[in-house]
C-alpha positions as CSV (number, residue, x, y, z in Angstrom):
1,M,14.6,6.1,-4.1
2,K,11.4,5.4,-2.0
3,I,9.8,1.9,-2.0
4,D,6.1,1.8,-1.3
5,R,3.9,-0.8,0.5
6,I,2.5,-1.7,-3.2
7,E,5.8,-2.4,-4.6
8,I,6.9,-4.8,-1.5
9,S,3.7,-6.5,-2.0
10,G,4.5,-6.9,-5.7
11,L,7.6,-8.7,-4.8
12,A,6.3,-10.2,-1.9
13,V,3.6,-12.0,-4.2
14,L,6.0,-12.5,-7.0
15,F,8.6,-14.3,-4.8
16,V,6.1,-16.6,-3.7
17,G,4.9,-17.2,-6.8
18,V,8.3,-18.1,-8.3
19,A,9.5,-20.0,-5.2
20,L,6.0,-22.3,-5.5
21,L,6.7,-22.9,-9.3
22,A,10.2,-24.4,-8.3
23,F,8.8,-26.3,-5.8
24,T,6.0,-27.5,-8.1
25,F,8.7,-28.4,-10.9
26,F,11.0,-30.0,-8.5
27,S,8.1,-32.0,-7.0
28,A,7.3,-33.3,-10.3
29,Y,10.6,-34.3,-11.1
30,G,10.9,-36.5,-8.4
31,F,7.6,-38.1,-9.9
32,L,9.4,-39.0,-12.5
33,V,12.2,-40.0,-11.7
34,G,10.2,-42.2,-9.6
35,K,10.9,-46.2,-9.4
36,L,7.9,-47.6,-11.7
37,S,7.0,-51.5,-11.5
38,I,5.1,-53.5,-14.3
39,L,2.5,-55.8,-12.8
40,A,1.9,-59.1,-14.6
41,S,-0.6,-61.8,-13.0
42,A,-2.4,-64.8,-14.6
43,D,-5.8,-63.6,-13.0
44,L,-7.1,-60.6,-14.9
45,I,-9.4,-59.1,-11.8
46,Q,-6.6,-59.9,-9.3
47,F,-4.3,-57.6,-11.9
48,F,-6.7,-55.0,-12.6
49,G,-7.2,-54.5,-8.9
50,A,-3.3,-54.9,-8.5
51,A,-3.4,-52.3,-11.0
52,L,-6.0,-49.6,-9.9
53,A,-3.8,-48.2,-7.1
54,P,-1.1,-47.1,-8.4
55,I,-3.3,-45.4,-11.0
56,V,-5.3,-43.9,-8.9
57,E,-1.9,-42.3,-6.7
58,A,-0.5,-41.3,-9.8
59,T,-3.8,-39.3,-11.0
60,I,-3.9,-37.6,-7.3
61,R,0.2,-36.4,-7.4
62,I,-0.2,-35.3,-11.1
63,L,-4.1,-33.2,-10.1
64,Y,-2.1,-32.2,-6.8
65,L,0.4,-30.4,-9.1
66,A,-1.6,-29.4,-11.7
67,I,-3.8,-27.3,-8.8
68,M,-0.3,-26.4,-7.4
69,G,1.6,-25.2,-10.8
70,W,-1.7,-23.0,-11.5
71,I,-2.3,-21.6,-8.1
72,S,1.7,-20.6,-8.4
73,S,1.5,-19.2,-12.0
74,I,-1.4,-17.3,-10.8
75,L,0.4,-15.8,-8.2
76,T,3.5,-14.6,-10.7
77,I,1.3,-13.0,-12.4
78,R,0.0,-10.7,-10.5
79,G,2.9,-10.1,-8.6
80,V,4.2,-8.8,-12.1
81,Q,0.8,-6.7,-12.7
82,L,1.6,-5.2,-8.9
83,L,5.2,-4.0,-10.3
84,R,4.1,-3.4,-13.9
85,K,1.3,-1.1,-12.1
86,E,3.8,0.4,-9.6
87,A,5.7,1.4,-12.5
88,V,3.8,2.7,-15.2
89,P,3.0,6.2,-14.3
90,A,-0.7,7.8,-14.5
91,A,-1.8,9.5,-17.9
92,V,-2.7,12.8,-17.7
93,T,-6.2,13.3,-19.1
94,P,-7.1,17.2,-20.0
95,M,-10.6,18.3,-18.9
96,L,-13.6,19.3,-21.5
97,K,-15.3,22.6,-20.8
């Protein structure tokens, strides 16, 4: 059984995509189990100023995880497509006279 370059590249892309997906899920899990703190203040302006920084930080992390998950799922899909294309033999089309 001979393994050609397309199959090797398909396996490599598939494994990189799956590894990135696993890292994304572990990062998301670590983000979810992180310590959350609820702020309380008598001054409304100071409260919104102190509350805005964690919200912006959480939004940036969520966007980072979303983009990373999107890219890794695309890599995984491309790896599967490369492997599937290699496994399916080309159909023979008869020539019309």
